[in-house]
VEXRO-167515 format. One record per atom (N, C-alpha, C): residue number from 0; residue in one letter; atom name; x, z, y. Coordinates in Angstrom, 2 decimals. Example, Ala and Ser with C-alpha at 12.3 -4.5 7.8 and 13.67 -1.06 7.14 Angstrom:
> num  residuo  atomo  X  Z  Y
> 0  A  N  13.19  7.80  -5.69
> 0  A  CA  12.30  7.80  -4.50
> 0  A  C  13.20  7.80  -3.30
> 1  S  N  12.85  7.08  -2.25
> 1  S  CA  13.67  7.14  -1.06
> 1  S  C  12.90  7.87  0.03
This chain:
> num  residuo  atomo  X  Z  Y
> 0  S  N  37.81  -16.28  2.54
> 0  S  CA  37.19  -16.52  3.99
> 0  S  C  37.22  -14.18  3.85
> 1  G  N  36.96  -14.66  5.33
> 1  G  CA  37.11  -12.86  5.49
> 1  G  C  36.00  -12.43  5.63
> 2  F  N  34.78  -13.11  5.34
> 2  F  CA  33.59  -12.81  5.65
> 2  F  C  33.18  -12.58  4.37
> 3  K  N  32.01  -11.80  4.16
> 3  K  CA  31.34  -11.58  2.85
> 3  K  C  30.23  -11.03  2.85
> 4  V  N  28.66  -11.63  2.20
> 4  V  CA  28.10  -10.81  2.36
> 4  V  C  27.15  -10.10  0.75
> 5  G  N  25.94  -9.51  1.13
> 5  G  CA  25.21  -9.00  -0.48
> 5  G  C  23.58  -8.66  0.19
> 6  F  N  23.21  -8.96  -0.17
> 6  F  CA  21.32  -8.38  -0.61
> 6  F  C  21.14  -7.93  -1.98
> 7  A  N  20.50  -7.29  -1.70
> 7  A  CA  19.35  -6.29  -2.05
> 7  A  C  18.02  -5.51  -2.21
> 8  R  N  17.30  -5.30  -3.19
> 8  R  CA  16.17  -5.54  -3.02
> 8  R  C  15.66  -4.29  -3.97
> 9  V  N  14.97  -3.16  -3.81
> 9  V  CA  14.45  -2.20  -4.93
> 9  V  C  12.73  -0.92  -4.77
> 10  N  N  11.77  -1.16  -5.79
> 10  N  CA  10.79  -1.33  -5.51
> 10  N  C  11.23  0.81  -5.26
> 11  I  N  10.15  0.75  -3.97
> 11  I  CA  10.59  2.18  -3.91
> 11  I  C  8.65  2.37  -3.72
> 12  N  N  7.77  2.68  -4.92
> 12  N  CA  6.28  2.88  -4.48
> 12  N  C  6.02  4.62  -4.96
> 13  P  N  5.54  5.05  -4.62
> 13  P  CA  5.25  6.64  -4.76
> 13  P  C  4.82  6.75  -6.38
> 14  D  N  4.34  7.77  -6.88
> 14  D  CA  3.03  7.98  -7.04
> 14  D  C  1.92  7.62  -7.14
> 15  L  N  1.43  7.56  -7.83
> 15  L  CA  -0.71  7.33  -7.53
> 15  L  C  -0.76  8.98  -6.56
> 16  G  N  -1.33  9.43  -6.44
> 16  G  CA  -2.44  10.23  -5.11
> 16  G  C  -1.04  10.78  -4.16
> 17  T  N  -0.22  9.66  -4.23
> 17  T  CA  0.72  11.11  -2.86
> 17  T  C  0.04  10.51  -1.67
> 18  P  N  -0.06  11.22  -0.58
> 18  P  CA  -0.09  10.97  1.28
> 18  P  C  0.60  9.77  1.41
> 19  I  N  -0.97  9.27  2.02
> 19  I  CA  -0.12  7.45  2.27
> 19  I  C  -0.13  7.39  4.23
> 20  A  N  0.47  7.31  5.31
> 20  A  CA  0.35  7.36  6.48
> 20  A  C  0.17  6.44  7.24
> 21  G  N  -0.06  6.09  8.58
> 21  G  CA  0.05  5.50  8.75
> 21  G  C  -2.39  5.50  9.39
> 22  Y  N  -3.18  6.60  9.19
> 22  Y  CA  -4.83  6.41  8.89
> 22  Y  C  -4.88  7.92  10.00
> 23  F  N  -5.99  8.04  10.70
> 23  F  CA  -6.51  9.09  10.53
> 23  F  C  -7.62  10.03  9.79
> 24  V  N  -7.65  8.80  8.59
> 24  V  CA  -7.98  9.70  7.59
> 24  V  C  -7.18  10.53  7.11
> 25  P  N  -7.96  11.51  5.72
> 25  P  CA  -6.50  11.36  4.59
> 25  P  C  -6.66  10.38  3.56
> 26  R  N  -6.02  10.36  3.24
> 26  R  CA  -5.83  8.62  1.91
> 26  R  C  -4.32  8.80  0.69
> 27  F  N  -4.97  8.89  -0.20
> 27  F  CA  -4.12  8.99  -1.30
> 27  F  C  -3.38  7.27  -1.70
> 28  A  N  -2.55  7.63  -2.55
> 28  A  CA  -2.53  6.26  -2.96
> 28  A  C  -2.84  6.28  -4.49
> 29  K  N  -3.69  4.96  -4.38
> 29  K  CA  -4.18  5.01  -5.97
> 29  K  C  -4.36  3.72  -6.52
> 30  G  N  -2.64  2.77  -6.14
> 30  G  CA  -2.93  1.78  -6.67
> 30  G  C  -1.91  0.55  -5.57
> 31  F  N  -2.02  -0.44  -6.10
> 31  F  CA  -0.90  -1.52  -5.76
> 31  F  C  -1.42  -2.81  -5.30
> 32  L  N  -1.56  -2.97  -3.87
> 32  L  CA  -1.83  -4.16  -3.69
> 32  L  C  0.54  -5.50  -4.33
> 33  D  N  0.99  -4.65  -2.86
> 33  D  CA  2.20  -4.84  -3.20
> 33  D  C  2.65  -4.23  -3.22
> 34  D  N  4.17  -4.06  -3.95
> 34  D  CA  5.19  -3.20  -3.89
> 34  D  C  5.73  -3.27  -2.69
> 35  L  N  5.77  -2.39  -2.55
> 35  L  CA  6.88  -1.22  -1.13
> 35  L  C  8.11  -1.20  -1.91
> 36  Q  N  8.61  -2.14  -0.53
> 36  Q  CA  10.66  -2.46  -0.98
> 36  Q  C  11.74  -1.65  -0.01
> 37  A  N  12.69  -1.65  -0.78
> 37  A  CA  14.26  -1.15  0.53
> 37  A  C  15.13  -2.08  0.04
> 38  A  N  15.26  -2.95  1.26
> 38  A  CA  16.22  -4.32  1.27
> 38  A  C  17.45  -3.41  1.69
> 39  A  N  18.79  -4.19  1.50
> 39  A  CA  19.54  -3.83  1.77
> 39  A  C  21.01  -5.14  2.31
> 40  I  N  21.40  -5.21  3.35
> 40  I  CA  22.64  -6.71  3.44
> 40  I  C  23.29  -5.70  3.59
> 41  A  N  24.63  -6.30  3.37
> 41  A  CA  25.67  -5.66  3.11
> 41  A  C  26.47  -6.74  3.65
> 42  L  N  27.66  -6.39  5.04
> 42  L  CA  28.54  -7.16  5.44
> 42  L  C  30.17  -6.78  4.96
> 43  E  N  30.99  -7.58  5.12
> 43  E  CA  32.07  -7.52  5.04
> 43  E  C  32.96  -7.82  5.68
> 44  V  N  34.02  -7.97  6.96
> 44  V  CA  34.96  -8.24  7.14
> 44  V  C  35.86  -7.75  7.43
> 45  G  N  37.27  -8.58  6.84
> 45  G  CA  38.17  -7.15  6.23
> 45  G  C  38.07  -6.05  5.70
> 46  Q  N  38.37  -4.36  6.15
> 46  Q  CA  38.49  -3.43  5.57
> 46  Q  C  37.07  -3.03  6.15
> 47  T  N  36.48  -3.47  6.57
> 47  T  CA  35.16  -2.81  7.55
> 47  T  C  33.78  -3.66  7.38
> 48  R  N  33.05  -2.31  6.77
> 48  R  CA  31.71  -2.53  6.19
> 48  R  C  30.71  -1.93  6.81
> 49  I  N  29.51  -3.33  7.23
> 49  I  CA  28.35  -2.35  7.27
> 49  I  C  27.39  -2.82  6.66
> 50  L  N  26.14  -1.75  6.22
> 50  L  CA  25.31  -2.07  5.62
> 50  L  C  23.36  -1.65  6.18
> 51  M  N  22.60  -2.86  6.56
> 51  M  CA  21.30  -2.99  7.34
> 51  M  C  20.50  -2.63  6.17
> 52  I  N  19.52  -1.40  6.26
> 52  I  CA  18.52  -0.94  5.42
> 52  I  C  17.42  -0.78  6.23
> 53  S  N  16.25  -2.00  5.26
> 53  S  CA  15.30  -2.39  5.20
> 53  S  C  14.57  -1.10  4.80
> 54  I  N  13.63  -0.30  4.99
> 54  I  CA  12.08  0.30  4.41
> 54  I  C  10.42  -0.35  5.22
> 55  D  N  9.95  -0.25  3.52
> 55  D  CA  9.02  -0.31  3.95
> 55  D  C  8.07  0.94  4.32
> 56  A  N  8.00  0.97  5.15
> 56  A  CA  7.74  2.81  5.42
> 56  A  C  6.75  3.07  7.07
> 57  C  N  6.42  3.40  8.08
> 57  C  CA  5.18  3.86  8.88
> 57  C  C  6.39  3.95  9.68
> 58  N  N  7.21  4.71  9.87
> 58  N  CA  8.02  5.72  10.15
> 58  N  C  9.47  6.47  9.23
> 59  L  N  10.45  6.31  10.34
> 59  L  CA  11.39  7.69  9.59
> 59  L  C  11.84  8.71  10.95
> 60  R  N  11.62  9.84  10.42
> 60  R  CA  12.20  10.98  11.45
> 60  R  C  13.55  10.68  11.60
> 61  K  N  14.59  11.23  12.30
> 61  K  CA  15.95  11.51  12.90
> 61  K  C  16.14  11.80  11.77
> 62  E  N  15.80  13.16  11.35
> 62  E  CA  16.47  13.76  10.37
> 62  E  C  16.04  13.72  9.01
> 63  L  N  15.13  12.95  8.96
> 63  L  CA  15.80  11.72  7.59
> 63  L  C  16.37  10.61  7.81
> 64  C  N  16.20  10.23  8.25
> 64  C  CA  17.11  9.17  8.78
> 64  C  C  18.21  9.57  8.29
> 65  D  N  19.14  10.45  9.44
> 65  D  CA  20.26  11.76  8.63
> 65  D  C  20.40  11.57  7.34
> 66  E  N  20.37  12.15  6.54
> 66  E  CA  19.83  12.44  5.35
> 66  E  C  19.91  11.00  4.03
> 67  I  N  19.03  9.81  4.43
> 67  I  CA  19.43  9.37  4.13
> 67  I  C  20.84  9.07  4.21
> 68  R  N  21.24  8.37  5.42
> 68  R  CA  22.55  7.73  6.03
> 68  R  C  23.79  8.29  5.03
> 69  T  N  23.52  9.94  5.30
> 69  T  CA  24.64  10.74  3.91
> 69  T  C  24.43  10.32  3.56
> 70  G  N  23.40  10.41  1.80
> 70  G  CA  23.37  9.83  0.89
> 70  G  C  24.05  8.77  0.24
> 71  V  N  23.81  7.19  1.88
> 71  V  CA  24.53  6.08  1.13
> 71  V  C  25.56  6.22  1.63
> 72  E  N  26.06  6.52  2.84
> 72  E  CA  27.96  7.25  2.64
> 72  E  C  28.48  7.83  1.43
> 73  A  N  27.95  8.24  1.01
> 73  A  CA  27.94  9.14  -0.56
> 73  A  C  28.68  8.84  -1.73
> 74  A  N  27.46  7.48  -1.69
> 74  A  CA  26.78  6.70  -2.99
> 74  A  C  27.77  5.83  -2.51
> 75  T  N  28.43  5.45  -1.25
> 75  T  CA  28.78  3.54  -1.04
> 75  T  C  30.29  4.31  -0.49
> 76  G  N  31.12  5.01  -0.11
> 76  G  CA  32.20  5.48  0.94
> 76  G  C  31.76  4.82  2.42
> 77  V  N  30.47  4.18  2.36
> 77  V  CA  30.58  3.05  3.83
> 77  V  C  30.18  4.45  5.30
> 78  A  N  30.89  4.79  5.79
> 78  A  CA  30.42  5.63  6.90
> 78  A  C  29.44  5.69  7.57
> 79  M  N  28.54  6.63  7.67
> 79  M  CA  27.39  6.92  8.40
> 79  M  C  27.16  5.83  9.43
> 80  S  N  28.26  5.83  9.75
> 80  S  CA  28.34  5.24  12.06
> 80  S  C  28.05  3.76  11.01
> 81  H  N  27.98  3.20  9.87
> 81  H  CA  28.33  1.26  9.44
> 81  H  C  27.01  1.17  9.30
> 82  V  N  26.31  2.48  8.70
> 82  V  CA  24.59  2.03  8.55
> 82  V  C  23.17  1.89  9.09
> 83  V  N  22.84  1.19  9.13
> 83  V  CA  21.56  0.65  9.71
> 83  V  C  20.27  0.87  8.93
> 84  I  N  20.01  2.11  9.90
> 84  I  CA  18.55  2.11  8.80
> 84  I  C  17.00  1.97  9.62
> 85  A  N  16.03  0.66  9.62
> 85  A  CA  15.05  -0.21  9.78
> 85  A  C  13.83  0.21  9.12
> 86  T  N  12.83  0.15  9.70
> 86  T  CA  10.65  0.80  9.73
> 86  T  C  10.04  -0.25  9.31
> 87  T  N  9.65  -1.23  8.55
> 87  T  CA  8.98  -1.94  8.82
> 87  T  C  7.53  -1.52  9.26
> 88  H  N  7.02  -0.34  9.93
> 88  H  CA  6.13  0.30  9.85
> 88  H  C  4.84  0.22  9.03
> 89  T  N  4.79  -0.09  8.22
> 89  T  CA  3.18  -0.84  7.59
> 89  T  C  2.82  0.48  7.47
> 90  H  N  1.82  0.86  7.40
> 90  H  CA  0.06  0.74  8.22
> 90  H  C  -0.06  2.36  5.99
> 91  T  N  0.54  1.38  5.69
> 91  T  CA  0.23  1.58  4.17
> 91  T  C  0.88  2.12  3.66
> 92  G  N  2.02  2.53  3.28
> 92  G  CA  3.00  2.88  3.29
> 92  G  C  2.97  5.11  2.16
> 93  P  N  3.51  5.62  1.67
> 93  P  CA  4.13  7.26  1.66
> 93  P  C  4.06  7.85  3.17
> 94  I  N  3.21  8.83  3.44
> 94  I  CA  3.88  10.19  4.13
> 94  I  C  5.18  10.39  4.02
> 95  N  N  6.06  10.34  4.56
> 95  N  CA  7.70  10.78  4.23
> 95  N  C  8.09  11.78  5.49
> 96  N  N  7.49  12.32  5.65
> 96  N  CA  7.21  13.51  6.86
> 96  N  C  6.83  14.16  6.68
> 97  L  N  6.37  16.11  6.48
> 97  L  CA  6.29  16.68  5.75
> 97  L  C  4.97  17.12  6.80
> 98  E  N  5.72  17.38  8.54
> 98  E  CA  4.89  17.79  9.07
> 98  E  C  3.65  17.52  9.52
> 99  Q  N  3.49  15.73  9.03
> 99  Q  CA  2.44  14.90  9.02
> 99  Q  C  1.36  15.54  8.39
> 100  L  N  1.96  16.14  7.72
> 100  L  CA  0.66  16.36  6.36
> 100  L  C  -0.13  18.06  7.32
> 101  K  N  0.12  18.38  8.71
> 101  K  CA  -0.70  19.85  9.67
> 101  K  C  -1.08  19.04  10.04
> 102  R  N  -0.75  18.01  10.76
> 102  R  CA  -1.90  16.51  11.41
> 102  R  C  -3.28  16.12  11.13
> 103  N  N  -3.26  15.57  9.49
> 103  N  CA  -4.40  15.36  8.70
> 103  N  C  -5.79  15.89  9.14
> 104  P  N  -5.97  15.68  9.30
> 104  P  CA  -8.04  15.68  9.80
> 104  P  C  -8.65  16.35  8.93
> 105  N  N  -8.14  16.87  7.89
> 105  N  CA  -9.18  17.51  6.68
> 105  N  C  -9.28  19.11  7.14
> 106  G  N  -8.61  19.39  8.17
> 106  G  CA  -8.91  20.44  8.54
> 106  G  C  -8.62  22.00  7.60
> 107  A  N  -7.22  21.65  6.74
> 107  A  CA  -6.21  22.19  5.97
> 107  A  C  -5.55  23.21  7.14
> 108  Q  N  -5.38  23.75  6.76
> 108  Q  CA  -4.64  24.77  8.06
> 108  Q  C  -3.79  25.69  6.77
> 109  G  N  -2.30  26.77  7.23
> 109  G  CA  -1.87  27.45  6.64
> 109  G  C  -1.05  27.59  5.95
> 110  P  N  0.24  28.01  5.35
> 110  P  CA  1.65  27.91  5.93
> 110  P  C  1.65  26.13  5.00
> 111  L  N  2.57  25.60  5.52
> 111  L  CA  3.24  23.97  5.66
> 111  L  C  3.09  24.11  3.52
> 112  E  N  3.77  24.29  2.50
> 112  E  CA  3.65  24.26  1.28
> 112  E  C  2.26  23.81  0.39
> 113  T  N  1.66  24.74  1.55
> 113  T  CA  -0.10  24.73  0.47
> 113  T  C  -0.63  23.98  1.21
> 114  M  N  0.18  23.11  1.51
> 114  M  CA  -1.53  21.38  2.62
> 114  M  C  -1.48  21.13  1.65
> 115  P  N  -1.76  20.03  0.83
> 115  P  CA  -2.02  19.09  0.21
> 115  P  C  -2.04  17.89  -0.10
> 116  G  N  -1.27  17.72  -1.10
> 116  G  CA  0.18  16.14  -0.94
> 116  G  C  1.22  17.26  -0.91
> 117  Y  N  1.96  18.33  -1.12
> 117  Y  CA  3.07  19.15  -0.19
> 117  Y  C  3.62  18.32  -1.33
> 118  E  N  4.16  18.49  -2.90
> 118  E  CA  4.74  18.22  -3.59
> 118  E  C  4.77  17.51  -3.79
> 119  A  N  3.64  16.35  -3.21
> 119  A  CA  3.90  14.45  -3.90
> 119  A  C  4.83  13.76  -2.44
> 120  V  N  4.64  15.11  -1.62
> 120  V  CA  5.47  13.87  -0.24
> 120  V  C  7.18  14.47  -0.30
> 121  S  N  6.95  16.14  -1.13
> 121  S  CA  8.24  16.45  -1.55
> 121  S  C  9.03  15.39  -2.16
> 122  K  N  8.23  14.91  -3.44
> 122  K  CA  8.96  14.58  -4.29
> 122  K  C  8.79  13.53  -3.73
> 123  Y  N  8.48  12.14  -3.22
> 123  Y  CA  8.77  11.45  -2.57
> 123  Y  C  10.00  10.83  -1.92
> 124  V  N  10.33  12.35  -1.32
> 124  V  CA  11.26  11.49  0.57
> 124  V  C  13.07  12.06  -0.94
> 125  D  N  12.60  13.29  -1.84
> 125  D  CA  13.80  12.79  -2.61
> 125  D  C  13.96  11.89  -3.56
> 126  F  N  13.16  11.33  -3.90
> 126  F  CA  13.10  9.79  -4.14
> 126  F  C  12.79  9.23  -3.97
> 127  L  N  13.13  8.23  -2.14
> 127  L  CA  13.43  7.58  -1.50
> 127  L  C  14.49  7.55  -0.97
> 128  K  N  15.47  9.10  -0.90
> 128  K  CA  16.85  8.99  -0.14
> 128  K  C  17.27  8.02  -1.36
> 129  R  N  17.53  8.26  -3.09
> 129  R  CA  18.32  8.01  -4.04
> 129  R  C  18.07  6.47  -4.13
> 130  R  N  16.38  5.48  -4.11
> 130  R  CA  16.79  4.41  -3.86
> 130  R  C  16.98  4.00  -3.08
> 131  V  N  17.72  4.76  -1.41
> 131  V  CA  18.10  3.96  -0.49
> 131  V  C  19.53  3.44  -1.01
> 132  A  N  19.53  5.16  -1.28
> 132  A  CA  21.35  4.98  -1.36
> 132  A  C  21.50  3.77  -3.11
> 133  D  N  20.46  4.26  -4.23
> 133  D  CA  20.60  2.96  -4.44
> 133  D  C  21.45  1.03  -4.33
> 134  V  N  20.04  1.34  -3.85
> 134  V  CA  19.73  -0.27  -3.14
> 134  V  C  21.49  -0.68  -2.28
> 135  A  N  21.50  0.77  -1.60
> 135  A  CA  22.38  -0.48  -0.34
> 135  A  C  24.45  -0.30  -2.02
> 136  V  N  24.41  0.64  -2.90
> 136  V  CA  25.57  -0.12  -3.42
> 136  V  C  24.86  -1.29  -4.17
> 137  L  N  23.75  -1.86  -4.28
> 137  L  CA  23.62  -2.90  -5.60
> 137  L  C  24.07  -3.87  -4.19
> 138  A  N  24.58  -3.43  -2.60
> 138  A  CA  24.51  -5.03  -2.16
> 138  A  C  25.61  -4.71  -2.03
> 139  L  N  26.61  -4.06  -2.27
> 139  L  CA  27.54  -3.80  -2.04
> 139  L  C  28.55  -4.71  -2.82
> 140  A  N  27.56  -4.20  -4.58
> 140  A  CA  27.78  -5.14  -5.77
> 140  A  C  27.78  -6.50  -5.59
> 141  D  N  27.30  -7.58  -4.89
> 141  D  CA  26.45  -8.54  -4.54
> 141  D  C  27.60  -8.98  -3.76
> 142  L  N  28.63  -8.57  -2.72
> 142  L  CA  29.11  -9.25  -1.93
> 142  L  C  29.89  -10.37  -2.62
> 143  K  N  29.65  -10.91  -1.35
> 143  K  CA  30.14  -12.57  -1.97
> 143  K  C  30.41  -13.29  -1.02
> 144  N  N  31.39  -14.75  -0.83
> 144  N  CA  32.62  -15.07  0.47
> 144  N  C  30.48  -15.72  1.27
> 145  A  N  30.88  -15.82  2.98
> 145  A  CA  30.39  -16.28  3.33
> 145  A  C  30.48  -17.24  4.90
> 146  S  N  29.23  -17.78  4.91
> 146  S  CA  30.40  -17.46  7.16
> 146  S  C  28.74  -17.83  7.30
> 147  M  N  28.87  -17.22  8.08
> 147  M  CA  27.47  -17.29  9.83
> 147  M  C  27.07  -18.53  10.28
> 148  G  N  26.21  -18.43  11.84
> 148  G  CA  26.21  -19.37  12.66
> 148  G  C  25.12  -19.11  12.72
> 149  F  N  24.64  -20.14  14.29
> 149  F  CA  23.31  -19.55  14.90
> 149  F  C  22.54  -20.34  15.31
> 150  I  N  21.64  -20.66  15.67
> 150  I  CA  20.80  -21.52  15.80
> 150  I  C  20.36  -21.31  17.14
> 151  Q  N  19.68  -22.03  18.36
> 151  Q  CA  18.34  -20.99  19.21
> 151  Q  C  17.26  -21.70  19.67
> 152  G  N  16.61  -21.24  19.54
> 152  G  CA  14.73  -22.28  19.39
> 152  G  C  13.80  -21.66  19.89
> 153  W  N  12.44  -21.75  20.13
> 153  W  CA  11.75  -21.33  20.94
> 153  W  C  10.69  -20.84  20.54
> 154  A  N  9.92  -19.21  20.70
> 154  A  CA  8.74  -19.18  19.79
> 154  A  C  7.97  -19.82  20.41
> 155  P  N  6.98  -19.43  19.59
> 155  P  CA  5.39  -20.16  20.40
> 155  P  C  5.11  -19.32  21.44
> 156  E  N  4.18  -19.38  22.14
> 156  E  CA  3.66  -18.77  22.21
> 156  E  C  2.82  -17.44  21.56
> 157  R  N  2.79  -16.75  22.26
> 157  R  CA  1.78  -15.29  21.25
> 157  R  C  2.46  -14.87  20.22
> 158  I  N  3.80  -14.77  20.08
> 158  I  CA  4.32  -14.55  19.33
> 158  I  C  4.66  -13.03  18.47
> 159  A  N  4.37  -11.92  20.32
> 159  A  CA  4.58  -11.04  20.07
> 159  A  C  3.51  -10.18  20.46
> 160  Y  N  2.88  -9.03  19.87
> 160  Y  CA  1.87  -7.95  21.07
> 160  Y  C  2.07  -7.05  21.55
> 161  I  N  1.57  -6.57  22.89
> 161  I  CA  1.94  -5.56  23.28
> 161  I  C  0.90  -4.90  23.64
> 162  R  N  0.76  -3.47  24.05
> 162  R  CA  -0.53  -2.67  23.42
> 162  R  C  -0.53  -2.28  24.24
> 163  R  N  -1.27  -3.60  25.50
> 163  R  CA  -2.08  -3.13  27.39
> 163  R  C  -2.81  -3.84  26.51
> 164  Y  N  -4.16  -2.76  26.88
> 164  Y  CA  -5.97  -3.81  27.15
> 164  Y  C  -6.30  -3.81  28.53
> 165  K  N  -6.34  -4.68  29.49
> 165  K  CA  -7.49  -4.66  30.29
> 165  K  C  -9.21  -4.54  29.79
> 166  M  N  -9.84  -3.60  30.27
> 166  M  CA  -10.63  -2.86  29.73
> 166  M  C  -11.54  -3.32  30.39
> 167  K  N  -13.32  -3.18  30.34
> 167  K  CA  -14.62  -3.98  31.36
> 167  K  C  -14.31  -3.90  33.02
> 168  D  N  -13.76  -2.93  33.22
> 168  D  CA  -14.64  -2.13  34.36
> 168  D  C  -13.17  -2.35  34.85
> 169  G  N  -12.03  -2.96  35.17
> 169  G  CA  -10.95  -3.54  35.48
> 169  G  C  -9.33  -2.81  34.88
> 170  S  N  -10.16  -1.71  35.12
> 170  S  CA  -8.97  0.02  33.95
> 170  S  C  -7.47  -0.99  33.12
> 171  M  N  -6.72  -0.71  33.91
> 171  M  CA  -5.12  -0.82  32.13
> 171  M  C  -5.71  0.38  31.39
> 172  F  N  -5.24  0.08  30.24
> 172  F  CA  -5.22  0.90  29.62
> 172  F  C  -4.11  0.43  27.91
> 173  A  N  -2.80  1.26  27.52
> 173  A  CA  -1.96  1.41  27.32
> 173  A  C  -1.38  2.51  25.85
> 174  E  N  -1.31  1.89  25.01
> 174  E  CA  -1.08  3.21  24.44
> 174  E  C  0.49  3.53  24.23
> 175  L  N  0.71  3.87  24.46
> 175  L  CA  2.81  4.39  24.83
> 175  L  C  2.34  5.79  23.72
> 176  H  N  4.17  5.40  23.00
> 176  H  CA  4.49  6.49  21.50
> 176  H  C  6.00  7.03  21.94
> 177  N  N  5.67  7.75  21.98
> 177  N  CA  7.73  8.63  21.64
> 177  N  C  8.12  9.17  20.66
> 178  Y  N  7.95  8.99  19.59
> 178  Y  CA  7.96  9.78  18.03
> 178  Y  C  9.37  10.15  18.25
> 179  S  N  10.65  10.47  18.95
> 179  S  CA  11.54  11.31  19.07
> 179  S  C  11.17  12.70  20.06
> 180  N  N  10.31  12.71  20.99
> 180  N  CA  10.23  13.39  21.49
> 180  N  C  8.75  14.26  20.84
> 181  K  N  8.98  15.89  19.69
> 181  K  CA  8.01  15.95  19.27
> 181  K  C  7.06  16.57  20.75
> 182  S  N  7.30  17.17  22.03
> 182  S  CA  6.25  18.11  22.19
> 182  S  C  5.38  17.14  23.34
> 183  F  N  6.02  15.51  23.27
> 183  F  CA  5.74  14.29  24.02
> 183  F  C  4.77  13.99  23.07
> 184  Y  N  4.97  13.76  22.24
> 184  Y  CA  3.56  13.37  20.85
> 184  Y  C  2.56  14.04  20.82
> 185  D  N  2.78  15.11  20.52
> 185  D  CA  1.93  16.84  20.64
> 185  D  C  0.41  16.04  21.41
> 186  A  N  1.41  16.29  23.44
> 186  A  CA  0.83  16.52  23.84
> 186  A  C  0.09  14.65  24.69
> 187  N  N  0.73  14.36  24.58
> 187  N  CA  0.36  13.04  24.74
> 187  N  C  -0.01  11.22  24.31
> 188  P  N  -1.00  11.37  22.76
> 188  P  CA  -0.71  10.32  21.60
> 188  P  C  -0.67  9.23  21.83
> 189  I  N  -1.63  8.79  23.36
> 189  I  CA  -2.04  7.35  24.16
> 189  I  C  -1.96  8.16  24.38
> 190  I  N  -1.95  7.71  26.09
> 190  I  CA  -1.81  7.07  27.22
> 190  I  C  -2.13  6.62  28.34
> 191  H  N  -3.24  7.41  28.80
> 191  H  CA  -4.46  5.91  29.77
> 191  H  C  -3.42  6.00  31.12
C-alpha cells in the first residue's frame, strides 16, 4: 500500500509546583489524577509525510507553536508546513506562556523574571518542546501500511455547546475570545 499511518503518545506532566492555566486564581500542580499527554498521528503517502499532534494544554500561542513545529521539523525532517498542532483546551494543564504570569490575580508586579512560577514555566516550555519532538519521532517510527475510509452519520442533538446565554431580562450574553490579537483580548476578554 502507498498509505501508511503511525501513532504515538507521551506523558507531558509538569513538575509539582508548576503554575496551572485556566483559572482566575493562582493554582500550582500538586498531584496528578490523570496524566497529561501529547499524541501524534503520522501519515505517509508516497514521499509526503504529515504529522498531526494533539497536546493536553489550555492553549498555545502562535510563537510557541512555531517553535514546537520547528523542533519537530529538526527532529524528523517533516517540513513544519506539514505539522499540525491542536490543543485539548484542558483547564488543568500548566501555563505555557510566560505572559500569563502577568495576568495572575495574586497582585505580583515587576519584571517577568520575578513573577512566581517564572522558572517552572520556563522549564516546562523547554520540556514540552522536547517531548512533542519525541512523540513525532515515535509516531514516524510506528508507520505501518494502512487503509482509510469514511462513514457519514448524525450526532445526537446538543453534542456541541455555544457559549451564548439568554439572560433573565431577555438580553443575550456571549463569550468571545480572540487569542490571536493580544490588544483585543486584553481590552475585551468577555463581550456582552
